[in-house]
C-alpha positions in Angstrom: 0.0 0.0 0.0 1.1 3.5 -0.8 1.1 6.5 1.4 -2.2 7.8 0.1 -3.9 4.5 0.4 -2.9 4.2 4.0 -4.1 7.7 4.8 -7.4 6.9 3.1 -7.9 3.7 5.0 -7.1 5.4 8.2 -9.5 8.2 7.6 -12.2 5.6 7.0 -11.5 3.6 10.1 -11.3 6.9 12.2 -14.6 8.3 10.7 -16.3 5.0 11.5 -15.2 4.9 15.0 -16.0 8.6 15.8 -19.4 7.9 14.3 -19.7 4.9 16.4 -18.6 6.7 19.7 -20.8 9.5 19.2 -23.9 7.2 19.1 -22.7 4.6 21.5 -22.0 6.6 24.6 -24.6 9.4 25.7 -22.7 9.6 29.0 -20.2 12.4 28.7 -17.6 10.9 31.1 -17.5 7.5 29.3 -17.5 9.3 26.0 -14.6 11.4 27.1 -12.7 8.3 28.0 -13.3 6.7 24.6 -12.3 10.1 22.7 -8.9 9.8 24.7 -8.4 6.3 23.5 -9.2 7.6 20.0 -6.6 10.3 20.3 -4.0 7.6 21.1 -5.2 5.9 18.1 -4.6 9.1 16.1 -1.0 9.3 17.3 -0.5 5.5 16.4 -1.6 6.3 12.9 0.5 9.3 12.5 3.6 7.4 13.5 2.7 4.6 11.2 2.5 7.0 8.4 5.8 8.6 9.2 
């Protein structure tokens, strides 16, 4: 996979997860925790793409 394909794939995964998180947890505290996990995931994706 080239760089662009990996970026596109990562964006698709992230969009799906953000959409899922927004709908799955109405409780703000729980949602906040999962968004922190998502931020870790963003960092991992960025490191992978370097």
